[in-house]
N, C-alpha and C positions, 0 to 999 in steps of 0.2 A: 515539920512537926508531925509525928504520928500519934493518933489518938488511942489511948489504952483506957479500958473500962473495967470496973469491978462488977461483980455479979449483983444484979438487982432486978426486980420485976418491972420496974418503970424507970427509964432514963430519959431525961429531958434536958438537953444542952443547946436548945434553940437560941439563936440571936446572941451568941457569945463571941463573935468574931474569930472563930476557931479556924485555923489553917492547917494545911498539910493533908495527909491521907488517913483513911480508916484502916487500922491494923487488922491483919488476918486473925489476930487473937480474939477478935469480936465473936468469932464462932464458938468460944468457950462459954459464952453467957446464955446457956441453953435454957434457963428459966425466965429469960426476958420476954415480956408480953407486950410492952409499949416502948418504942425507940424513936425519940425525937432528935434530930440534928438540923433542924430547919434554919434557914437564913444565916448560914455561916459562910466561910470561904474555903470550904473543904474541896479538895481536887483529887487527882489521880483516879484510878479505876476502883470500882467496888470489888471487894474481895469475894471469891467464890465461897469462902467459909461462912458468909451470911446465910447460906442455905442451911446451916446447922441450927438456926434459931426456930426450931419447929413449933415452939409454943407462941411464937410472935403473932399478935393480932393487929397491931398498928405499927407500920414502918414509914416514917416521915423524914425524907431527905431532900425535900424541895428547897429551891433557892441556894444551891451551892454551885460548885464547878466540877462535879464529878464527870469523868470522861470515859471513852470507850464504851463497850457494850453493857447491857444489863446482864448480870450473871445468870446463866441458865439454871443454876442451883436455886434460884428464887422460887421455882416451881415446886420446891419441896415444902414450902411454908403453907401447908394445907389449912391452917387455922387463921390465916391472914384474912382480915376483913377490910382493912384500909391500906392502900399503897400510894404514897405520894412521892413521885420522882420528877415532878415538873420543874421547869426553870433550872436546868443544869446543862451540860454539854454532852449528854449521852448520845452515842451513835450506834451504827449497825442496826440489825433488825430486832423487832420485838421477839423475845424467846418463843419458839413455837409451841412450847408446853405451858404457856401462861394460862391456858384454860384449866389446868390442874388446880388452880386456886379457887375451888368451887364456892367458898364462902365469901369471896370478894364482893364488896358492895360499892366501894369508892376506888377508882383507878385513874390517877392523873399522870400522864406521860407528856403533857404539852410543853411547848417551848424548849424542845431539844433538837437533835440532829438525827433522829431515828429514820431509818430507811425501810424499804420493802413494803409489803402490804400488811393489811389487818389479818393477823393469824386466824385460820379457820377454827382453831381450838377455842377461841374466845366465845364461841356460841354456847359453850358449856357454862359460862358465867351468868347463870339465870337469876342470880341475886343482885346483878348490877343496878345501882341506883344512879351513879354518876360515871360517865366515861369522858375523859378529856385527852384527846390526841392532837390538839390544836397546835399549829405552827411547827411542824416537822417536815420531813422530806418523804412522807409516805406516798406510795403510788398504788395504782390499781382501782378497781371499782369498789364503791362503798356496798358492803354486803347488806342485803335487805333483812336478813335475820337479826341485825341489830335492833330492829323495831318490834321484835317479837317478845322482848323482855318486858314482862308486865310491871316490874318495879322500876324501870328505867324512866328517869325524869329529866336528867341533864346530859346532853350530847353535844360535844364540841369537836368537830371534825375540820373546821376551816384552816386555811393557810397551808395546805399540803398540795400534792399533785393528785389527790383522789378525784375520781370522777363519779357523777350520779348517772345511773341508767334512766335516761328520760322516757324510754319506751315501756317501762315496767309500771304496773299499777299495784299498789300495796294497800293493805288494810292493817295499819299498825295496831298492835296490842298494847302499846305503852301509852301513857298519858304524860306527855312531855310538858315541862314548864320552861325549859331553856333549850334552845337549838341553834347551833351555828353550823351553816353549810357554806361559809364564805369561800369563794374561788373553788367551787366543786364542779364546775362544768354544767350548771343547770341552764336549760334552754327553754324558750317559750314562756308561757305564763307560769306563775307560781304553782308548784305541784299541788293538785287538788287535795291530796291526803293531809296536807298541813292544815287545812280548814277544819278537820276533825279534832285538831289539838286545841280545844277550847280553854285549856288551862295554861296556855302559853303566856309568859310574862316577858320573855326575851327571845327575839328572833333576829338572827343575822344571816341574810341571804345576799350580802354584798359581793361585788366583783364576780358576777356571773353574766349570763346573756339573757336575762329575763326581760320581757317586754310586755306591751299592752298597758291597759289603764290600771290604776290603783283599784284592786279588788274591793267590792263592798263588804264581802264576808270578813275581811281583815279588820275593818272598822268596828265589827260587832264583837270580836274576840276580846278586844281591850288590852292589846299588848302594851306593856309599859316601856319596854326598850326595843324600838324597831329600827333596824339598820338595813337599808335597801340601796345604799349608795353603789356607784359604778355598775349601773345596769342600763337598760334602754327603755324604761317606763316612759309613758307619754300620757297626754291629756291633763286634765285639771285635778286637783285634790279635792276629794269629797268632803263637804262641810262636817259630816258625821265623825270624821277622823279626829276632830279637835273637841268633840263633846265628852270624851272620855277623861274622867278625873284620875285615871290611872297612868296616863301618858306622861312619862318622865323624859324620855330621849327619843327624838325623831331625826334620823339622819338619811336624807334622800338625795345627796350630792351626786353630781355626775349622772344625771338622767336627762330625759327630754320632756319633763313636765313643763306646762305652759299655762297661759292665761293668768288671771288675777288670783291672789290668795284669798281664801274664803274669809268673809268678815267675822265668822265665828271662831277665828283663831285664838282669840282672847278667852274662849271658854276652857282652854286647856290650862287651867290655873296652876297646875303643879308641874308644867313642863320646865325642865331644867336646861336641856341642850336641844337647840333647833338648828339643823344644818341643811339648808336648801340651795347651797351654792352650785354653780355650773349647771343651770337649767335655762329654761326660756320663759320664766315667770316675767310678767310685765305689770304696768299699772302702778299705783301708789301702795305703800305699805299700809295695811289696815291699821286704823287707830286703836282697835281693840287689843293689839298685841302688847300695848303698854299695861294691860290688865294682868299679864302673866308675872306675878310677883316673885316667883321662885327662879326665873330665867337667869342663867349663868353665862351661857354661850349663844350668841345669835350670829349666824353666818348666812347672809343673803347675796354674797358676792357673785360676780360673773353671771348676771341675769340681765333683764331689760327693765327693771323697776325705774320709775321716773317720778317727777314731781319736785316741788321745792319746799315741801312741808314734812317734817318727821313727826312721828308720834313722840310724846313726851315721856322719857324713861326716868324721870327723876325718882320715882318710887321704887325702881328695881334695884334695891340695895345690893343684891347678889350678882348683878350683871357686870361681869369682868372682861368679856371679850365680845367685841362688836366688829363685824367686817361687812361693809356695804360697798366695797370697791368694785370697779368695773361694771358700773350700771349707767344710768342716764339721769341721775339726780342733778338738780340745778339750784341757782340762787346762792345765798350765802351759806358758808360752812355752819352746820348746826352743832350745838353743844348741849342738847337737852338730855343729858345723861347724869346719872348719880356720880358723886365725886369718887366713888369706889372703883370706877371703871379703870382697867389696866391697859387694855389694847383698843385703839379706835383706828380702824382702817377705812379711809374714804377716798382713796386714790382712784384715778381713772374714771372720773365723773365730769360734770360740767359746772362745778362750783366756781363761783367768781366773787369779786370784791375782796375786801381786806380780811385778814384773819380776825376773828372776833376777839374782843378785849377780855371776855370772860373765860377764855381758855384756862386761865390760872385756877378756876374753880375745880377742874379736873386734876386735882393735886396728886392723885395716885397713878396718873398715867405713866406707863413704862414704854409704850410703843405707839407712836403717832404717825400715821402715813397719810399724806395729802398730795402725793405726787400726781403728775399728769391731769392737772386741772387748769383753771385760768385765774388763780388767785393773784392778787396784785397788792401794791402797797409795800410798806416796809415790814421788817420782822418786829412784832410788837413786844413790849417788855413783858406782857402777861404770859406769853409763850416761855419766856426765859425764867419763870418762877416755878416751873414744874420740875422740881429737883430730882424726882425719881426717874425722869426720862432717860431711856437707854437707846431708843431707836427714834430718830427724827428724819423723816423723808419728805422733802418739799421739792423734789426734782421736777423740772419741766413745768414751771409756772410762770408768772410775770412779776416776780418780786423785784423790788428796786431798793436803792439805798445801799448802805454799807453793811458789813457784818458787824453787829453791835458788840462792844467789848463785854457786855453783860452776858453774852452767850457762854462766858466762862462759868456762869452759875450752874450750868448743867454739867456737873462734875461726873455724872454716871453714864454720859454718853459713850456708846460703843460703835454706833453707826450714825453718821451725819452725812446726809446727802442734800446739798443745796445746789446741785448742778443744773445747768440749762435755765437760768434765770437772767436777770439784768443787774446783778449786784456789782457794785463799783468800790473803788478805794483799796486800801490795804488790808491784808490779813492782820487783824489786831494781835499783838504779841500777848496781851492778857488772855485772849481766848485760847491760845495754844498752851500757855504755861499752866493752865488750870484744868485741862482735860484729863483728870486724874486717872480715869479708867483706861484711857488710851496710852497713858504713860507707863502704867504697869498693871497688867491683868491680875486681879485678886486671886489667890489660890482657891477660895471658896466662893464661886461665882453665884450670884443671885439669878435665879431663873426668871424668864419672862412669863407673862400670863399664859402663853401657849403651853409651857410645861406644867403650869399649875393645872390647866384644863386637862391635860393628858393624865396627870395623877388623880384628879377628881373623877374623871370618867372611869378610870381603871378601878377605883375603889368602889364604884357603883356596880360595874359589870364584872370586873376581875377576869376578863377573858379577851376582850376585843381591842385590837390596836387602833388607836385614835390619833388623828393628826389634824391640826388646823393649818390654815394657809401660810405659806412661807413668805417672808419679806422678799420683794423683788428688787435687786439692786444691779448696777452696772459692775460686774465682776470680770476683770481680765478681758475687757474688750467685748463683752456680750452681757445681755441681761440674763441673770440667773436668780433662782430662788435659793435662799439659805435654809438649810434643813432645820426644821423645828427642834430636832433632837440635839443638834450640835450648834445651835445659834450662839451659844455663849462663847464660842471660840473665834467669832468674827469681829474684827475691829476695822472699821472702814471710814475714811474721810474723803469725800468727793465734792470739790468746788469747781469742777470743770465747766467750760461753756459759760463764763460770765465775762465781766469787764474789769476783773481784778488787776491791779498794777503794782508797781514797786518791786522789791526783791522777795525772793523766797526766804522766809524767816529761818535763821540759824536754829532757832529753838524747836523747829519742827522735828529735828533729830531726836528730841526727848520723847517722842510718842513711840516708844519701843514696842508697844503691843500692836501697833498697826499691821494689818495684813494687806491693806490696799490703800494707796494714796494716789489721787487723781487731780492734778492741777492744770490739765490741758486746756487749750483754747481760751487763754486769758491774755493779758498783756504784761506778764511778769518779765522783768529784765535783770540785768547784771549776771553775776556768775552763780552757778549751782553751789550752795554751801557744802563744804566737806562733811558737815554733820548729817547730811541725808544718808551717809554711809553707816550711821548708827542705828538705822531702823532694821534691827536685826531680825525681825519676824516678817518683814514686808515680802509679799509674794508678787504684787503687781504695782508698778511705779510708772506713772504716765505724766511726763512733763512737756508733752509735744505742743506745737503751735503757740509758742510764746516768743519772747525776744531774748531768750537767755544766750549768754556769750561765754567765751573762755572755754576751758577744757572740761571734759567729764571727770569729776574728782576720782582720783585713784582709790579713795575709800570705798567706792562701789564694790571693790573686790571683797568687802566684809558682808555683803548682802547674800549670804549663802542660801536663803529661801527663795530668792528672786526666780520667777519663771516668766515674767512678762515685763519688758522694759521698752518705753517708747519716748525718744528724745527728738523725733523728727520735727522739721520745720522750726528751727531756731537759728542761732548764729554760732553754734558751737565749733570749736577748733581742736586740733591736736589728736593724740593717739587715744583710741578707745581702750580703757583698762583691760588688762588680761588677767584671768585666773580661772580656776576650774568651773566656776558658776557663770562668770561674765562670758566665758568662751561659748557657752550655749545660747547667749543672746545674739544670734547670728543672722537675723532677719534684716536685710538691707533697708527694707521699707521703714523700720523703726529708727533709722538714723538718717533718712533722706532729707534733702534740702537744708543742709547746714553749710556753714562757710567753708570749713577745711578739715573735716574729720577724716581720720585714716585708721587703718587696723585691719587685721585679718577678718574680722567679722563682716566687713563690707567689701573685702577683697581689693582694698586700696592701700598700697604700701605707704608708710610713712617716710618722709625725706631722709631721715637718718638710717632707714633700712635699705635705700637704693644704693648699689655699689657705684663708685666714681667711674666716669667715662674713660676709655683708654687714651693716652697721650699720642699726638702724631709722630711718625717715624722721622729721625734726623738724618741728613747726608753724612756718609763716612768722611768725606774730604771737604772741609769748610773752606779751602783755598780755591775751589773750582772757579768761582766768579772772577778772581783776579787773574787766573791763568788764561781765561777766555779773553779778557780785556787785553792783556799783553799780546796775544796771538793776533788780535785784530790790528794793534798798533804796528806790528812788524809786517803783517801780510799786505797792508794797504799799499805802502810805497813800492814794494817789490812787484806787485801786480801791475801798478801803473807803468813802471819802467819796461816790463815784458811786453805790455800792449803797444807802446811807442816803437819799440824795436821791431815788432812784427809788422807794423804799418810801413816802416822804412824799407824793409827787405822786400815787401811785396812791390813797392813802387820802383825799386832798382831793377828787378828782373822782369817786370811787365810795364813798358814805356806807355804813356798816355795816348789814346787814340785821337785822330784829328777832330776838330770841333765840327759837328754836323747836327743841326737842330732836329733833323728828321731821325737821326740815329741816336739821339740822346736818350739815355736810359736814367730813370730815377731810381736811385738806390735808397732803400729804407735806412733811417738812422738806426744805428745800433745803440741800444740803451743798456748800459752796464749798471747793474744794481749791485751795490756793495752793502752787505749787511754788517753793520757795526754792533 
């Protein structure tokens, strides 16, 4: 569809789900002053005729799918004050004459695919108040003249391939309130000139090579949104950092900070997001942290925190995401959180004992991760009452007993990992039949808390990409993190490394949304049901190290998404099925140690494929044995008569000599051998 417009001073068609392109006839609307097409689905390239709108003051096209380059004719819009082209698919370089827009105060080109450097003509834009070039493919050195604009308050340059000249000293003329230099090649300590920007409320210096301790001057500025993650800062955090009532977001992940957290952390009463993961903090979590009533996200994972007592978070009604994984916490699993919590990650610690019965109080939980601990006992009924649960990971603990039938209450489960425990008995049929989410993925998927956090954070800052930790699962023979952005597409069932027995349930074939099924290292027996071939979306299937027998079902040829198959160490027989996808499953190790498998995948021919051995050659004359026997019967008497006749003749012509003992000669006996 092509958009046609009638003449008007002000056109606002934002958020109307418009599709197609923008007609070149738009150039005829020469009286247009404000033009809004924001948040639609418009695509194709922007027409050059847009440069005919010389009276235009506001052009807002952000949040579409416009592609190709920015028309060079846009430099004709000398009255333009606000230009919003962010969040599209625009490419190529920024027009070199963009500096002709001398009245421009707001310029947003972020979240596109723009290349090249920052045009030198932009230094003529001395009325700039906001410049957003974030997350493009821009290269080159960041020009220092950008900071000579007296009216400039918002600068977003992060997420490009731009570089900062660390050897240059500048005295900025601007008074910035928001600055993003994420991944801009900053080295050493935080540039000193930033300390002069006392109006800063947002500062993102993440993904650089900054090191040294946390600067004291930064605690005095009172920044509200401070993002210093993915650097090399070290030392402890100054207590003064948390005395600011303006601190809303503190993200210091992926650094080398150490020691205990300040006991004054609870003074930051309006802190909403606290991310200190992947550092070397140690000691207990300060009790005062429970006084931060506005806290929404708390990530202390992958540190060295310890202790068996948690702060009580009952009163943090906004706390939705908690990640304390990969630390050294011990004792029983703590559930001292408000019922509103949606993500609780406590894996990779030293928790022991049984799962607490009051887990059911966390009724809004969507993601519960307790893997890699020493939790024992049976799965409690309280756990099975959390109906919103989508991710349940109890891998590598010491759980015992059978899989309860009431696990079927968790109809929203998409990822269930009970592997590496001591579970016994059968896989209950009720459990399989009621995993509604795994049977058919709903078209409108409910996002996890991680996605909520991303949306919440973006609404606060509206510029910085934010991610929470990914769930770690055994995915296709290796531990992998599932992307927070695409987590809704994963459906996984892992019951491996237990003591489960009986047969593989035929009803497992109904879990058509499954991407990965792992039943390896159990005691499952009998044949593989043909219904396994109905898992049309499965990418990884592991049935190895069981007692399965019979052939691999020919229905496996329907598994067109399959990329990893392991049926080794069973008692399988017969031909491995052949088709375009199964032919790629050609690793012999994944079929090893079975009774009698064959097929080209393992280079073992099947009996029916082996040609018959050649028959031995027969004699031309089958009467030969009888002829030989007759010849013997005739030749024997004739030979005997000839011999007697020969003796008689010799005696007639040679008379016997006189008897003389001294002259006696001994004649050897002649032995005549006759072969019959």
